C-alpha positions in Angstrom: -20.7 50.9 -67.9 -22.3 47.7 -69.3 -20.3 44.5 -69.4 -18.8 42.7 -72.5 -21.6 40.1 -72.5 -24.2 42.7 -72.9 -22.5 44.1 -76.0 -21.9 40.6 -77.4 -25.7 40.0 -77.0 -26.5 43.2 -78.8 -24.1 42.3 -81.6 -25.7 38.9 -82.0 -29.2 40.4 -81.9 -28.2 43.0 -84.5 -27.7 40.2 -87.1 -31.1 38.7 -86.4 -33.3 41.7 -85.8 -33.5 45.5 -86.0 -32.2 47.2 -82.8 -34.0 50.2 -81.3 -32.2 53.5 -81.4 -30.8 53.2 -77.8 -29.4 49.7 -78.3 -28.0 50.6 -81.8 -26.2 53.7 -80.3 -24.8 51.5 -77.5 -23.5 48.9 -79.9 -22.0 51.5 -82.3 -20.2 53.1 -79.3 -18.9 49.7 -78.1 -17.7 48.8 -81.6 -15.7 52.0 -81.8 -14.0 51.3 -78.5 -13.6 47.5 -78.5 -11.2 45.7 -80.9 -12.5 42.3 -79.8 -16.1 43.2 -80.5 -15.1 44.5 -84.0 -13.4 41.1 -84.6 -16.4 39.2 -83.5 -18.6 41.4 -85.7 -16.4 40.5 -88.7 -16.6 36.8 -87.9 -20.4 37.1 -87.7 -20.4 38.8 -91.2 -18.2 36.0 -92.6 -20.4 33.4 -91.2 -23.5 35.0 -92.5 -22.0 35.2 -96.0 -20.9 31.6 -95.8 -24.5 30.6 -95.1 -25.8 32.7 -97.9 -23.4 31.2 -100.4 -24.5 27.6 -99.5 -26.8 26.0 -102.1 -30.4 25.5 -101.1 -31.5 21.9 -100.5 -32.5 20.0 -103.7 -36.1 19.5 -102.6 -38.5 19.6 -99.6 -38.5 15.8 -99.6 -34.7 15.8 -98.8 -35.2 18.3 -96.0 -38.1 16.3 -94.6 -36.1 13.1 -94.7 -33.1 14.6 -92.9 -35.4 16.1 -90.2 -37.2 12.7 -89.8 -33.8 11.0 -89.4 -32.7 13.5 -86.7 -36.0 13.1 -84.8 -35.7 9.3 -85.0 -32.1 9.4 -83.8 -33.0 11.6 -80.8 -36.0 9.4 -80.0 -33.8 6.3 -80.1 -31.2 7.7 -77.8 -33.3 9.3 -75.1 -34.6 6.1 -73.4 -31.0 4.7 -73.2 -29.9 7.8 -71.4 -32.7 7.4 -68.9 -31.9 3.8 -68.4 -28.3 4.7 -67.3 -29.7 7.3 -64.9 -32.2 4.8 -63.5 -29.4 2.2 -63.0 -27.2 4.8 -61.3 -30.0 5.9 -59.0 -30.8 2.3 -58.1 -27.2 1.6 -57.2 -27.1 4.7 -55.1 -30.3 3.6 -53.2 -28.8 0.1 -52.6 -25.6 1.5 -51.3 -27.3 4.0 -49.0 -29.6 1.3 -47.7 -26.7 -1.1 -47.1 -24.7 1.7 -45.4 -27.7 2.5 -43.2 -28.0 -1.2 -42.1 -24.3 -1.4 -41.4 -24.3 1.9 -39.5 -27.2 0.9 -37.2 -26.4 -2.9 -36.7 -22.6 -2.8 -37.1 -22.6 -5.8 -39.5 -24.3 -7.3 -42.6 -25.6 -10.4 -40.8 -28.8 -11.9 -42.1 -30.6 -10.8 -38.9 -29.5 -7.2 -39.4 -30.5 -7.2 -43.0 -34.0 -8.5 -42.3 -34.3 -6.4 -39.2 -35.1 -9.1 -36.7 -31.9 -9.0 -34.6 -33.8 -7.4 -31.7 -37.0 -9.5 -31.9 -37.8 -12.1 -29.3 -40.1 -15.0 -30.1 -43.0 -13.4 -28.3 -42.5 -10.2 -30.4 -42.9 -12.3 -33.5 -46.2 -13.8 -32.2 -47.5 -10.3 -31.4 -46.6 -9.1 -34.9 -48.3 -12.1 -36.5 -51.5 -11.6 -34.5 -51.6 -7.9 -35.6 -52.1 -9.0 -39.3 
């Protein structure tokens, strides 16, 4: 037995395209046995009729202007969303780095932050000579 989601998918497809014989038979059988599926089919019919009864747009220029405004609004908002994600990622990296320093050194002293708490003066000379 197929699950309810399968039959709901068949029902939705039946309003958009012609079903093959096997799918149509499955859907008809499910409609005979499922009250919820029959209700959903009725809602789809009402929705389709509501769309058909809506007046067509006045002109192609109106449709183009609306679509242009939608595209512009989406384009304006996308960079802002990425800015928030970048800020959140930066804060996470800073917190992880700070936690790592604290975990390894046991404090937030300047020497621990710079990483020179274990260096002796002769180590600094050796590092400088390497560059």
